[in-house]
C-alpha positions as CSV (number, residue, x, y, z in Angstrom):
1,M,4.9,-19.1,22.2
2,G,7.0,-21.0,24.5
3,A,9.4,-24.2,24.1
4,N,6.6,-26.7,23.9
5,N,4.8,-24.9,21.2
6,E,7.7,-24.5,19.3
7,A,8.2,-28.0,19.2
8,N,4.8,-28.6,18.1
9,Q,5.3,-26.0,15.5
10,A,8.1,-27.9,14.3
11,N,5.7,-31.2,13.9
12,W,3.1,-29.7,12.0
13,M,4.0,-32.0,8.9
14,E,3.3,-35.1,11.3
15,V,-0.6,-33.8,11.2
16,P,-1.5,-36.0,7.9
17,L,0.0,-39.1,9.5
18,L,-2.7,-38.7,12.3
19,L,-5.6,-38.7,9.6
20,E,-7.1,-41.6,8.1
21,L,-9.4,-41.0,5.4
22,D,-11.9,-43.8,4.3
23,R,-12.7,-42.9,0.4
24,A,-15.5,-45.8,0.4
25,S,-17.3,-43.8,3.2
26,R,-20.8,-41.9,2.5
27,V,-19.4,-39.2,4.8
28,P,-17.9,-36.4,2.6
29,L,-13.9,-36.3,2.9
30,Y,-13.9,-32.7,4.3
31,R,-16.2,-34.0,7.1
32,Q,-13.7,-36.8,7.8
33,I,-10.9,-34.5,8.1
34,Y,-13.0,-31.9,10.2
35,R,-14.0,-34.5,12.8
36,Q,-10.4,-36.0,13.1
37,L,-8.9,-32.6,13.6
38,A,-11.6,-31.6,16.0
39,A,-10.9,-34.6,18.2
40,L,-7.3,-34.1,18.0
41,I,-7.7,-30.4,19.3
42,L,-10.4,-31.2,21.9
43,G,-8.2,-34.1,23.1
44,G,-5.1,-32.1,23.4
45,Q,-2.9,-33.7,20.4
46,L,-3.0,-30.5,18.7
47,P,-2.6,-27.6,21.6
48,E,-3.4,-24.0,21.6
49,G,-0.9,-22.2,19.3
50,F,-0.4,-25.1,17.0
51,R,-0.2,-24.4,13.4
52,L,-2.0,-26.7,11.1
53,P,-0.3,-27.6,7.8
54,S,-1.4,-25.2,4.8
55,E,-4.5,-25.9,2.9
56,R,-2.4,-26.6,0.0
57,E,0.3,-28.8,1.9
58,L,-2.3,-31.0,3.5
59,A,-4.3,-31.2,0.3
60,R,-1.0,-32.5,-1.5
61,R,-0.1,-35.0,1.2
62,L,-3.6,-36.5,1.7
63,G,-4.2,-36.6,-2.1
64,V,-7.4,-34.5,-2.0
65,N,-8.7,-31.4,-3.8
66,R,-7.6,-28.2,-1.9
67,T,-11.0,-27.3,-1.6
68,T,-12.0,-30.3,0.6
69,V,-9.2,-29.0,2.9
70,V,-10.5,-25.5,2.9
71,A,-14.0,-26.5,3.8
72,A,-12.7,-28.9,6.8
73,Y,-10.9,-25.9,8.1
74,Q,-14.0,-23.5,7.5
75,E,-15.8,-26.0,9.6
76,L,-13.1,-25.9,12.5
77,S,-13.2,-22.0,12.4
78,A,-16.9,-21.7,12.5
79,D,-16.7,-24.2,15.9
80,G,-14.0,-21.6,17.3
81,L,-11.2,-24.5,17.2
82,V,-8.9,-22.5,14.9
83,E,-8.2,-19.2,13.5
84,G,-6.6,-18.0,10.1
85,H,-3.8,-15.2,10.4
86,V,-2.3,-13.7,7.3
87,G,1.6,-14.8,7.3
88,R,1.1,-17.4,10.3
89,G,-1.7,-19.6,8.6
90,T,-4.1,-21.8,10.6
91,I,-3.6,-21.6,14.2
92,V,-5.4,-23.7,17.0
93,I,-7.2,-21.5,19.7
94,G,-10.3,-23.9,20.4
95,R,-9.3,-25.0,24.0
96,R,-8.4,-21.6,25.0
97,R,-11.5,-20.0,24.2
98,A,-13.5,-23.2,25.9
99,G,-11.6,-22.7,29.3
100,R,-12.5,-18.8,29.1
101,A,-16.1,-19.7,28.8
102,G,-16.4,-22.3,31.9
103,G,-13.7,-25.0,31.3
104,G,-15.8,-27.4,29.3
105,P,-15.3,-28.1,25.8
106,P,-17.2,-26.0,23.1
107,L,-20.2,-27.3,21.6
108,L,-19.5,-28.3,17.9
109,W,-22.0,-26.8,16.0
110,S,-21.0,-28.1,12.4
111,G,-21.0,-31.8,14.1
112,L,-24.7,-31.0,15.0
113,V,-25.8,-30.1,11.2
114,Q,-26.8,-32.2,8.7
115,A,-24.2,-33.2,6.2
116,R,-26.3,-32.5,3.4
117,L,-26.5,-28.7,4.3
118,H,-23.1,-28.5,3.0
119,V,-22.3,-28.8,-0.7
120,P,-19.2,-30.1,-2.2
121,W,-18.6,-26.9,-4.3
122,G,-19.2,-24.5,-1.6
123,P,-15.6,-23.7,-0.6
124,L,-14.8,-22.7,-4.3
125,L,-17.9,-20.9,-4.7
126,Q,-17.2,-18.7,-1.5
127,R,-13.7,-18.3,-3.1
128,V,-15.0,-16.8,-6.1
129,G,-17.0,-14.5,-3.7
130,T,-14.0,-13.4,-1.7
131,L,-11.7,-12.9,-4.8
132,S,-14.6,-11.0,-6.7
133,A,-15.4,-8.6,-3.7
134,R,-11.6,-7.3,-3.6
135,P,-11.0,-3.5,-4.5
136,G,-10.0,-3.1,-8.2
137,V,-11.1,-6.6,-9.5
138,I,-13.1,-6.9,-12.7
139,S,-15.8,-9.5,-11.9
140,F,-17.0,-11.8,-14.9
141,A,-18.7,-14.1,-12.1
142,S,-22.2,-12.8,-11.8
143,G,-24.5,-9.8,-12.0
144,I,-27.0,-7.8,-14.0
145,L,-26.7,-4.8,-16.1
146,D,-27.3,-1.6,-13.7
147,P,-31.1,-0.9,-14.0
148,T,-30.8,2.5,-13.0
149,Q,-28.9,3.1,-16.4
150,S,-32.1,2.7,-18.2
151,P,-33.9,6.0,-19.3
152,H,-37.5,4.1,-19.1
153,L,-37.5,2.2,-15.7
154,K,-39.3,4.8,-13.4
155,L,-38.8,2.9,-10.2
156,E,-39.1,6.0,-7.7
157,Q,-42.5,6.8,-9.2
158,A,-43.8,3.0,-9.1
159,V,-42.7,3.2,-5.5
160,V,-44.5,6.5,-4.8
161,R,-47.6,5.2,-6.4
162,A,-47.4,1.9,-4.5
163,L,-46.9,4.1,-1.3
164,S,-50.1,5.9,-2.1
165,R,-52.4,3.0,-1.5
166,P,-54.3,2.7,1.8
167,A,-51.7,1.9,4.4
168,W,-54.0,-1.0,5.6
169,Q,-53.2,-2.7,1.9
170,L,-49.6,-2.7,2.3
171,L,-49.4,-3.8,6.3
172,E,-52.1,-6.4,6.1
173,D,-51.7,-10.2,5.4
174,S,-51.3,-11.1,1.8
175,P,-52.9,-14.2,0.5
176,T,-50.2,-16.8,0.3
177,E,-50.6,-17.3,-3.3
178,G,-50.3,-13.6,-3.7
179,W,-52.3,-10.5,-4.6
180,Q,-55.2,-11.7,-7.3
181,E,-54.6,-8.4,-9.2
182,L,-50.8,-8.9,-9.9
183,R,-51.5,-12.7,-10.5
184,E,-54.0,-11.5,-13.3
185,E,-51.5,-9.2,-14.6
186,I,-48.7,-11.9,-15.0
187,A,-51.3,-14.5,-16.6
188,R,-51.8,-11.7,-19.2
189,R,-48.4,-11.2,-19.9
190,L,-47.7,-14.7,-20.3
191,A,-50.6,-15.2,-22.4
192,G,-49.0,-12.7,-24.8
193,R,-46.1,-15.5,-25.0
194,G,-48.2,-18.3,-25.8
195,C,-49.7,-19.5,-22.5
196,D,-53.4,-18.9,-23.7
197,K,-56.0,-19.9,-21.4
198,L,-54.0,-19.3,-18.5
199,S,-56.2,-18.7,-15.3
200,A,-54.6,-16.4,-12.6
201,R,-55.9,-19.1,-10.1
202,C,-52.8,-21.1,-11.4
203,V,-50.2,-18.3,-11.1
204,L,-48.5,-18.2,-7.6
205,I,-46.0,-15.4,-6.1
206,V,-42.9,-16.5,-4.7
207,S,-39.8,-14.6,-3.3
208,G,-37.7,-15.2,-6.5
209,S,-36.9,-18.1,-8.7
210,Q,-34.7,-19.9,-6.1
211,Q,-37.6,-20.4,-3.8
212,G,-39.8,-21.4,-6.6
213,I,-37.4,-24.2,-7.5
214,Y,-37.2,-25.0,-3.6
215,L,-41.2,-25.6,-3.2
216,V,-41.1,-27.5,-6.4
217,A,-38.4,-29.9,-5.3
218,Q,-39.5,-29.9,-1.7
219,L,-43.0,-31.2,-2.9
220,L,-42.0,-33.8,-5.4
221,L,-38.6,-35.2,-4.3
222,R,-37.8,-37.5,-1.3
223,P,-34.3,-38.4,-0.5
224,G,-32.8,-40.7,-3.1
225,D,-35.5,-40.0,-5.6
226,A,-34.0,-39.2,-9.1
227,V,-34.4,-35.7,-10.7
228,L,-33.1,-35.4,-14.5
229,V,-31.1,-31.7,-15.1
230,E,-28.9,-30.5,-17.9
231,N,-25.5,-31.1,-17.4
232,P,-23.9,-28.4,-16.9
233,T,-26.9,-26.6,-15.3
234,Y,-27.9,-23.8,-13.1
235,L,-25.8,-24.0,-9.8
236,G,-28.7,-22.7,-7.4
237,A,-31.1,-25.6,-8.7
238,L,-28.0,-28.2,-8.2
239,E,-27.8,-26.8,-4.9
240,V,-31.6,-27.2,-3.8
241,F,-31.4,-30.9,-5.2
242,Y,-28.3,-31.8,-3.4
243,R,-29.4,-30.5,-0.3
244,L,-32.8,-32.5,-0.4
245,G,-31.0,-35.6,-1.0
246,A,-31.9,-36.3,-4.4
247,R,-30.1,-38.3,-6.9
248,I,-29.3,-36.0,-9.7
249,I,-29.0,-37.4,-13.2
250,G,-26.9,-35.0,-15.6
251,I,-28.2,-35.3,-19.0
252,P,-25.4,-33.7,-21.6
253,V,-26.2,-30.7,-23.2
254,D,-25.0,-29.5,-26.9
255,A,-25.8,-26.7,-29.1
256,E,-29.7,-27.1,-28.8
257,G,-29.7,-27.8,-25.1
258,M,-30.8,-30.8,-23.3
259,Q,-30.1,-33.9,-25.3
260,V,-33.4,-35.5,-25.5
261,E,-32.3,-39.1,-26.5
262,A,-29.9,-39.3,-23.4
263,A,-33.1,-38.0,-21.3
264,Q,-35.1,-41.1,-23.0
265,R,-32.5,-43.5,-22.0
266,A,-32.4,-42.3,-18.3
267,L,-36.2,-42.1,-18.0
268,A,-36.4,-45.6,-19.5
269,G,-34.0,-46.7,-16.7
270,G,-35.6,-46.2,-13.6
271,Q,-38.0,-44.0,-11.4
272,V,-37.7,-40.3,-12.3
273,R,-39.5,-38.1,-10.3
274,L,-38.8,-34.7,-12.1
275,I,-37.2,-33.2,-15.1
276,Y,-35.4,-29.8,-14.5
277,V,-34.6,-27.8,-18.0
278,N,-33.6,-24.2,-18.5
279,P,-34.7,-24.2,-22.0
280,N,-34.2,-20.2,-23.0
281,Y,-30.6,-18.7,-23.0
282,H,-29.6,-21.7,-20.7
283,N,-27.4,-20.9,-17.5
284,P,-24.8,-21.5,-18.0
285,T,-24.0,-22.5,-21.7
286,G,-26.5,-19.8,-23.4
287,T,-28.2,-22.4,-25.6
288,T,-31.6,-22.3,-26.8
289,M,-33.7,-25.3,-27.3
290,P,-35.5,-25.6,-30.5
291,T,-39.3,-25.9,-30.9
292,E,-38.8,-29.3,-32.2
293,R,-37.0,-30.7,-29.2
294,R,-39.0,-29.0,-26.9
295,L,-42.1,-31.1,-28.0
296,R,-40.3,-34.4,-27.9
297,L,-39.0,-33.6,-24.3
298,L,-42.9,-33.1,-23.4
299,E,-43.8,-36.2,-25.4
300,L,-41.3,-38.4,-23.0
301,A,-42.9,-36.5,-19.9
302,R,-46.2,-37.8,-20.9
303,R,-44.9,-41.3,-21.8
304,Y,-42.9,-41.8,-18.6
305,Q,-45.7,-39.5,-16.6
306,V,-42.9,-37.1,-15.1
307,P,-43.7,-33.6,-14.6
308,I,-41.1,-31.0,-15.9
309,L,-40.0,-28.0,-14.2
310,E,-39.2,-25.0,-16.8
311,D,-37.3,-22.4,-15.4
312,D,-37.7,-19.6,-17.8
313,L,-35.7,-16.7,-16.0
314,Y,-34.0,-15.2,-18.8
315,G,-36.7,-15.6,-21.2
316,E,-37.3,-11.9,-21.8
317,L,-33.8,-11.1,-22.3
318,S,-33.7,-12.2,-26.1
319,F,-31.3,-10.5,-28.4
320,E,-32.3,-11.9,-31.6
321,G,-36.2,-12.2,-31.8
322,A,-38.2,-13.7,-29.5
323,P,-37.6,-17.3,-28.3
324,P,-39.5,-20.3,-29.4
325,P,-42.8,-21.1,-27.2
326,S,-42.2,-22.1,-23.6
327,I,-42.7,-25.6,-22.8
328,R,-45.5,-24.7,-20.9
329,A,-47.4,-22.8,-23.9
330,L,-47.0,-26.4,-25.7
331,D,-48.3,-28.1,-22.7
332,Q,-52.0,-29.6,-23.2
333,G,-51.8,-32.3,-20.4
334,G,-50.7,-30.4,-17.4
335,Y,-47.1,-31.6,-17.2
336,V,-45.1,-28.5,-16.8
337,V,-44.7,-26.2,-13.8
338,Y,-43.2,-22.8,-15.2
339,L,-41.0,-20.5,-13.6
340,G,-40.4,-16.9,-14.0
341,G,-39.1,-13.9,-12.1
342,L,-38.0,-10.2,-12.3
343,S,-34.6,-10.5,-11.0
344,P,-32.7,-10.4,-14.5
345,L,-34.7,-7.5,-15.4
346,L,-34.8,-5.3,-12.1
347,G,-32.2,-6.5,-9.8
348,P,-31.4,-9.4,-7.5
349,G,-32.6,-7.1,-4.5
350,L,-36.5,-7.1,-5.9
351,R,-37.2,-10.6,-4.9
352,L,-40.3,-11.6,-6.7
353,G,-41.0,-14.5,-9.0
354,W,-43.7,-16.7,-10.1
355,L,-44.8,-20.3,-10.6
356,V,-47.4,-21.3,-12.9
357,V,-48.7,-24.5,-11.8
358,P,-51.5,-27.2,-12.9
359,R,-54.7,-26.5,-11.1
360,A,-54.3,-29.7,-9.2
361,L,-51.0,-28.7,-7.7
362,V,-52.2,-25.1,-6.4
363,P,-53.5,-26.5,-2.9
364,A,-49.9,-28.1,-2.3
365,V,-47.7,-25.3,-3.5
366,V,-49.6,-22.7,-1.2
367,A,-49.5,-25.2,1.8
368,M,-45.7,-25.6,1.3
369,R,-45.4,-21.8,0.9
370,K,-47.3,-20.9,3.8
371,S,-45.0,-23.3,5.9
372,I,-41.8,-21.4,4.8
373,D,-43.1,-17.6,5.1
374,L,-46.7,-17.3,4.7
375,H,-46.9,-14.8,2.0
376,H,-44.8,-12.2,0.0
377,S,-44.2,-8.5,0.8
378,N,-47.2,-6.5,-0.1
379,L,-45.2,-3.6,-1.0
380,L,-43.0,-5.4,-3.4
381,Q,-46.1,-6.9,-4.8
382,A,-47.5,-3.3,-5.2
383,V,-44.2,-2.3,-6.8
384,A,-44.3,-4.8,-9.2
385,L,-48.0,-4.4,-10.4
386,E,-47.1,-0.6,-11.0
387,L,-44.3,-1.4,-13.5
388,L,-46.3,-4.0,-15.0
389,R,-49.4,-1.9,-15.6
390,D,-47.6,1.4,-16.7
391,G,-45.6,-0.1,-19.6
392,S,-42.6,1.4,-18.2
393,L,-41.3,-2.2,-17.6
394,D,-41.7,-3.4,-21.5
395,A,-39.9,-0.3,-22.5
396,H,-37.1,-1.1,-20.1
397,I,-36.9,-4.5,-21.3
398,R,-36.5,-3.5,-24.8
399,W,-33.7,-1.3,-23.7
400,L,-32.1,-4.1,-21.6
401,R,-31.9,-6.3,-24.8
402,H,-30.2,-3.8,-26.9
403,A,-27.7,-2.8,-24.0
404,C,-26.9,-6.4,-23.0
405,A,-26.6,-7.3,-26.8
406,A,-24.0,-4.6,-27.3
407,R,-22.1,-6.0,-24.2
408,R,-22.2,-9.6,-25.5
409,D,-20.8,-8.4,-28.7
410,E,-18.2,-6.3,-27.0
411,M,-17.1,-9.1,-24.9
412,L,-17.0,-11.7,-27.9
413,A,-15.0,-9.4,-30.0
414,E,-12.4,-9.3,-27.1
415,L,-12.6,-13.1,-26.4
416,S,-11.7,-13.5,-30.1
417,R,-8.3,-12.2,-29.5
418,L,-7.8,-15.3,-27.3
419,Q,-8.5,-17.9,-29.8
420,P,-5.1,-18.4,-30.8
421,L,-4.6,-19.6,-26.8
422,G,-7.2,-22.0,-27.4
423,L,-10.0,-20.4,-25.9
424,Q,-13.5,-20.8,-27.5
425,A,-16.6,-18.8,-26.8
426,G,-20.3,-19.7,-27.5
427,V,-22.6,-17.1,-28.8
428,P,-25.6,-16.7,-26.8
429,G,-29.0,-15.6,-28.1
430,G,-29.7,-13.9,-25.0
431,G,-29.2,-14.1,-21.1
432,L,-26.4,-12.7,-19.3
433,H,-23.2,-15.3,-19.9
434,I,-21.0,-16.6,-22.2
435,W,-19.6,-20.1,-21.8
436,C,-16.1,-20.7,-23.0
437,S,-14.0,-24.0,-23.2
438,L,-10.6,-23.5,-22.2
439,P,-7.5,-25.2,-24.0
440,E,-6.6,-28.8,-23.3
441,G,-4.8,-29.2,-20.3
442,C,-6.1,-25.7,-18.8
443,A,-8.1,-26.3,-15.5
444,D,-10.8,-23.6,-14.4
445,Q,-9.7,-23.5,-10.9
446,E,-6.1,-23.3,-11.7
447,L,-6.9,-20.3,-14.3
448,L,-9.2,-18.6,-11.5
449,E,-6.3,-18.5,-9.0
450,E,-3.6,-17.4,-11.8
451,A,-6.1,-14.5,-12.8
452,A,-7.1,-13.5,-9.2
453,P,-3.7,-11.5,-8.6
454,L,-4.3,-9.8,-12.0
455,G,-7.5,-8.6,-11.0
456,V,-10.0,-10.5,-13.0
457,T,-12.6,-13.0,-11.9
458,F,-15.0,-15.4,-13.3
459,M,-17.2,-18.5,-12.6
460,P,-15.4,-21.9,-12.9
461,G,-17.1,-24.4,-14.8
462,Q,-17.0,-27.4,-12.7
463,L,-19.5,-25.5,-10.3
464,F,-22.3,-26.3,-12.9
465,F,-21.7,-29.7,-13.6
466,V,-23.5,-32.4,-11.6
467,D,-20.0,-34.4,-10.4
468,G,-18.0,-31.1,-10.5
469,S,-15.5,-33.1,-12.7
470,S,-15.4,-31.0,-15.9
471,Q,-12.8,-28.4,-15.4
472,G,-12.2,-27.3,-18.8
473,F,-14.7,-24.4,-19.0
474,I,-15.4,-21.0,-17.4
475,R,-18.6,-18.8,-17.4
476,L,-18.2,-15.4,-18.2
477,N,-21.0,-12.6,-17.3
478,F,-21.1,-9.6,-19.7
479,A,-23.8,-7.7,-18.1
480,A,-22.2,-6.4,-14.9
481,P,-19.0,-5.1,-15.5
482,G,-18.8,-1.1,-15.9
483,P,-17.7,0.9,-18.9
484,G,-14.3,-0.1,-20.4
485,Q,-13.8,-2.7,-18.1
486,I,-14.9,-5.7,-20.4
487,P,-11.8,-5.0,-22.6
488,E,-9.5,-4.8,-19.9
489,G,-11.0,-7.8,-17.9
490,V,-10.3,-10.0,-21.0
491,R,-6.6,-8.6,-21.4
492,R,-6.1,-9.6,-17.9
493,L,-7.9,-13.1,-18.4
494,G,-5.5,-13.6,-21.5
495,E,-2.5,-12.7,-19.3
496,A,-3.3,-15.1,-16.8
497,L,-4.2,-17.7,-19.6
498,R,-0.7,-17.5,-21.2
499,A,1.1,-17.5,-17.5
500,L,-0.7,-20.7,-16.6
501,Q,0.4,-22.5,-20.1
502,A,3.9,-21.1,-19.8
503,K,3.9,-22.8,-16.3
504,A,2.5,-26.2,-17.8
505,V,5.3,-25.9,-20.7
506,G,7.9,-25.5,-17.8
507,A,6.6,-28.4,-15.9
508,E,6.8,-30.5,-19.0
509,E,10.3,-29.7,-19.9
510,Q,11.4,-30.2,-16.1
511,A,9.6,-33.3,-16.1
512,G,11.3,-34.7,-19.2
513,R,14.7,-33.4,-18.3
514,P,17.4,-36.5,-17.7
515,L,18.7,-36.8,-14.4
516,I,22.7,-36.8,-14.7
């Protein structure tokens, strides 16, 4: 590297001294670190070949979370200013590439992107994905039960029947609101679940539940508007609200879902524009809101004139009888927008969901949908219609409930072996996840890093909290692991938990040892 770069290499510990963080600023800390390091690189203070401090070391010396530094380094890498090397660390390369391109400084795309497009939990979520994708890893992070195992799901036949339609039907423009016959079929299905007198005009087809959340939020929320959510809540909803600049107010969750007394206090305290709630087999806690609490929440919506977005994505994955009537089924005043979809039943690759909206909201949602992607895939709509009509989907759902319930019970039995270590698992009545509380003093991210070398991953609980500060929980998916993986994965998790607790005891003993 040359003598000059060797001298620079020896001075990497001086980098934290060159950075000044304003913790009172509205600019996220990772953006402050990124901007200052980019300026130092482009200005030549950090030359080509310079090795930056490790993520852990820089985080320690700046007094920030490691994920904050990871996010900053990712921004620098995206702009072509640094490059990560196994065994060597993060190396400055930006000015060298700029010279090859014509001598001018590179365009810093990350600096042009609005900060709200970057969510604070992004680096940790990416870390989970990277760890889970490694060969041999048992992932409890996310996923569904492989639908091809079902003896009832005749997907190939449904596709063949869909393709037997006239080609022009599959290739022409679709109405933005979706095929009329598919909307009618979904309306009939929801009527069987308590949403009687539902007109197909109020059913709108969307490209998965995530798009449904985005459409509603984009219509109802402006930057700074308040939205009430369960705390913890679905990560995808948090991401939408965060990116739109909403003020997210977390309402505590107990064994019966969102605490409506706390919701009432929040509604009385200011202008709330939306209530987002996941009442059936709540993601991530697995709780189910009883009918009485649903009615009380609906009454609050009426009193304070605030709409409810009801996310019922897991409503059909019940293990112990049908869940209570949906909030939409109890709604007589048009306060509820209802969201459902096929992804938990058929796989995330089949991106088809639906919104049930009050009639007055239909034109606005259709116009917003048209500005995003015009309309849904005709072929996917045709396949979904075939599955709904021939009864195979209902038979598949009955099989899926039984199979998922067996996997839940298997995981709960294995997790009971970890109770002496202080891990406590909830018992969901449906859905795909088990919510676990960790022993006191055990942090979810630390456990993730301890478990990763042992070949098991999960979702750290902090990802689901509004402020990300609660680190004493983890979410385990019991549907996706293959045969035999649940016992082995839980065993590895227990090994990681024991190792983490042993390290904590050792650190306490070291801290309490007198100096001689």
